[in-house]
C-alpha positions as CSV (number, residue, x, y, z in Angstrom):
1,M,0.0,0.0,0.0
2,K,3.0,2.3,0.3
3,R,3.3,2.5,-3.5
4,L,-0.4,3.4,-3.7
5,S,0.0,6.1,-1.2
6,V,2.9,7.7,-3.0
7,L,1.0,7.4,-6.3
8,A,-2.1,9.1,-4.9
9,M,-0.2,12.0,-3.4
10,L,1.8,12.7,-6.6
11,S,-1.4,12.4,-8.6
12,C,-3.2,14.9,-6.4
13,A,-0.3,17.3,-6.7
14,M,-0.6,17.0,-10.5
15,L,-4.3,17.8,-10.3
16,L,-3.8,20.9,-8.2
17,L,-1.3,22.1,-10.8
18,G,-3.8,21.7,-13.5
19,S,-2.6,18.7,-15.3
20,G,-5.5,16.4,-14.6
21,T,-9.1,16.2,-15.8
22,A,-10.7,19.6,-16.5
23,W,-12.9,20.0,-13.5
24,G,-16.1,21.4,-15.0
25,Q,-14.4,24.5,-16.4
26,S,-17.5,25.8,-18.2
27,A,-19.7,25.7,-15.1
28,E,-17.4,26.2,-12.2
29,N,-16.8,29.8,-13.0
30,L,-20.6,30.6,-12.9
31,K,-22.3,31.6,-9.7
32,G,-24.8,28.9,-8.8
33,N,-28.3,30.0,-7.8
34,K,-29.6,27.6,-5.0
35,Q,-33.2,28.4,-5.5
36,A,-33.0,27.8,-9.2
37,G,-31.1,24.6,-8.5
38,K,-33.8,23.4,-6.1
39,T,-36.4,23.9,-8.9
40,F,-34.3,22.1,-11.5
41,V,-33.2,19.3,-9.3
42,Y,-36.6,17.7,-9.7
43,T,-35.1,16.1,-12.8
44,C,-32.7,14.2,-10.5
45,A,-35.4,13.0,-8.2
46,G,-36.6,10.2,-10.4
47,C,-33.7,8.1,-9.2
48,H,-31.9,10.0,-6.4
49,G,-35.2,10.9,-4.8
50,V,-36.4,7.3,-4.3
51,P,-35.2,5.8,-1.0
52,G,-32.9,2.8,-1.6
53,Y,-33.3,3.1,-5.4
54,Q,-30.9,0.8,-7.3
55,N,-29.5,0.7,-10.7
56,A,-30.9,-2.3,-12.5
57,Y,-27.8,-3.8,-14.2
58,P,-25.4,-4.0,-12.7
59,T,-27.2,-3.7,-9.4
60,Y,-26.0,-1.0,-7.0
61,H,-27.5,1.9,-5.1
62,V,-27.6,5.2,-6.9
63,P,-25.3,7.5,-5.0
64,R,-26.2,9.9,-2.3
65,I,-25.8,13.4,-3.8
66,V,-27.4,15.7,-1.2
67,G,-24.5,17.3,0.7
68,Q,-21.8,16.4,-1.8
69,N,-19.1,18.9,-2.7
70,Q,-20.2,21.6,-5.1
71,Q,-17.2,21.5,-7.4
72,Y,-17.3,17.7,-7.5
73,I,-21.0,17.7,-8.6
74,I,-20.0,20.1,-11.4
75,T,-17.2,17.8,-12.3
76,A,-19.4,14.7,-12.4
77,L,-22.2,16.2,-14.5
78,T,-19.7,17.8,-16.9
79,E,-17.9,14.5,-17.4
80,Y,-21.2,12.8,-18.2
81,Q,-21.8,15.5,-20.8
82,Q,-18.3,14.9,-22.3
83,G,-18.5,11.1,-22.3
84,I,-15.7,10.8,-19.8
85,R,-18.2,8.9,-17.6
86,K,-20.8,6.7,-19.2
87,H,-24.3,5.8,-17.9
88,P,-27.4,5.9,-20.2
89,T,-29.6,7.8,-17.8
90,M,-27.0,10.2,-16.6
91,D,-25.7,10.8,-20.2
92,A,-29.2,11.9,-21.3
93,Q,-29.8,14.0,-18.2
94,A,-26.5,15.9,-18.4
95,E,-26.7,16.4,-22.1
96,S,-29.8,18.5,-21.7
97,M,-28.3,20.7,-19.0
98,S,-26.7,24.1,-19.6
99,A,-23.6,25.1,-17.7
100,Q,-25.8,27.4,-15.6
101,D,-28.1,24.5,-14.8
102,I,-25.2,22.4,-13.6
103,A,-23.9,25.3,-11.5
104,N,-27.3,25.8,-10.0
105,I,-27.9,22.1,-9.2
106,A,-24.4,21.9,-7.6
107,A,-25.0,25.0,-5.5
108,Y,-28.3,23.7,-4.1
109,L,-27.2,20.1,-3.4
110,S,-24.0,21.1,-1.8
111,S,-25.7,23.6,0.5
112,I,-27.5,20.8,2.5
113,K,-24.6,19.3,4.5
114,Q,-25.3,17.2,7.6
115,P,-23.3,17.7,10.8
116,V,-20.4,15.3,11.1
117,T,-19.8,13.5,14.4
118,E,-16.6,11.8,15.6
119,P,-15.2,9.1,13.2
120,K,-16.0,5.5,13.9
121,S,-12.7,3.9,13.1
122,T,-9.2,4.2,14.6
123,G,-7.6,2.9,11.5
124,D,-7.2,-0.7,12.6
125,S,-9.7,-2.3,10.2
126,A,-8.7,-3.9,6.9
127,G,-10.5,-1.2,5.0
128,A,-8.8,1.6,6.9
129,K,-5.4,0.1,6.2
130,K,-6.1,-0.4,2.5
131,S,-7.6,3.1,2.1
132,V,-4.4,4.9,2.9
133,A,-3.8,5.8,-0.7
134,C,-7.3,7.1,-1.0
135,Q,-6.8,9.4,1.9
136,A,-4.5,11.8,0.1
137,C,-7.5,13.1,-1.8
138,H,-10.6,11.8,0.0
139,G,-9.4,12.3,3.6
140,K,-8.6,9.9,6.4
141,Y,-12.3,9.4,7.2
142,G,-13.8,10.0,3.7
143,I,-14.2,13.8,4.0
144,A,-12.5,15.1,0.9
145,V,-9.4,17.4,1.3
146,A,-10.6,19.7,-1.5
147,G,-13.9,20.4,-3.2
148,Q,-13.0,18.8,-6.5
149,Y,-13.0,15.4,-4.9
150,P,-16.1,13.6,-3.6
151,N,-16.8,12.9,0.0
152,L,-16.9,9.1,0.4
153,A,-18.0,9.0,4.0
154,G,-21.5,7.7,4.3
155,Q,-21.8,6.9,0.6
156,Y,-23.3,3.6,-0.3
157,A,-20.6,0.9,-0.2
158,D,-21.9,-0.9,-3.3
159,Y,-21.7,2.4,-5.3
160,I,-18.1,3.0,-4.2
161,V,-17.3,-0.6,-5.4
162,Q,-19.0,0.1,-8.7
163,A,-17.2,3.3,-9.2
164,L,-13.8,1.6,-8.6
165,H,-14.7,-1.1,-11.1
166,E,-15.6,1.5,-13.7
167,Y,-12.3,3.3,-13.2
168,K,-10.5,0.0,-13.4
169,D,-12.4,-1.1,-16.6
170,G,-12.1,2.3,-18.3
171,Q,-15.8,3.1,-18.2
172,R,-14.7,6.3,-16.3
173,Q,-11.7,8.0,-17.8
174,S,-9.2,9.1,-15.2
175,A,-5.5,8.1,-15.4
176,I,-5.2,8.7,-11.6
177,M,-8.1,6.6,-10.6
178,K,-7.4,3.9,-13.1
179,G,-3.8,3.6,-11.9
180,F,-5.1,3.2,-8.4
181,A,-8.1,1.0,-9.1
182,S,-6.1,-1.3,-11.3
183,Q,-4.0,-2.4,-8.3
184,L,-7.1,-3.4,-6.3
185,S,-8.6,-6.8,-6.0
186,D,-12.4,-7.2,-5.5
187,Q,-11.8,-7.8,-1.8
188,D,-9.7,-4.6,-1.6
189,M,-12.5,-2.7,-3.2
190,H,-15.1,-4.1,-0.8
191,D,-13.0,-3.5,2.3
192,I,-12.3,0.2,1.3
193,A,-15.9,0.8,0.5
194,D,-17.1,-0.7,3.8
195,Y,-14.7,1.5,5.7
196,F,-15.7,4.8,4.0
197,S,-19.4,4.0,3.9
198,S,-19.4,3.5,7.7
199,Q,-18.0,6.9,8.5
200,P,-20.0,9.9,9.8
201,S,-20.9,11.9,6.8
202,P,-22.0,15.3,5.5
203,L,-24.1,13.4,2.9
204,A,-27.7,13.3,3.7
205,K,-29.4,9.9,4.2
206,D,-32.9,11.4,3.6
207,N,-34.0,11.1,0.0
208,L,-33.9,14.0,-2.3
209,E,-37.7,14.5,-2.3
210,H,-37.5,15.3,1.4
211,Y,-35.4,18.4,0.7
212,I,-37.2,19.5,-2.4
213,Q,-40.5,19.6,-0.5
214,G,-38.9,21.1,2.6
215,S,-37.6,24.6,3.4
216,H,-34.0,24.2,2.1
């Protein structure tokens, strides 16, 4: 795991210097309107608004997005637009969005962060030990060190595993994540995912409809 840790830290440095994926450049410079985002985010609720909703094939929970980092949401939607990530539903959704739509959605979703309590792990578990390389970007307990990275704490474990497989298989295009994921066995992926998913999280566990209909 020492090799993975060094790789991850060097890769993060490259990203911060601007040599990685373009992190939603067209939308990240726009000021997001939370109220407009709340209105438009209804289009996300068909999947992300259904408690426990799962992708059909392969089967995994659609990710929790309420409370995710603003810049990362912009990144994800932009990468679906550009074909850097591939998913039939997300491709179609993102293709129809303007840069301002993306900025608005990201501003709204990121504004609903949950309070984070003390972490649950002291680092002794198999997942904690195997996640050392991830921590350079995603934080020791899954709270990202910078906004362009996703918070993994509290995310569905099976979604984290699916994402790692997609990076390993090239369904998501990222030299950094592919280099990391390619070194992981299935058991490694499950151990890492179980560790991060069990951590206290800013990601909301309530479904998206709860917030759309509420006062946020």
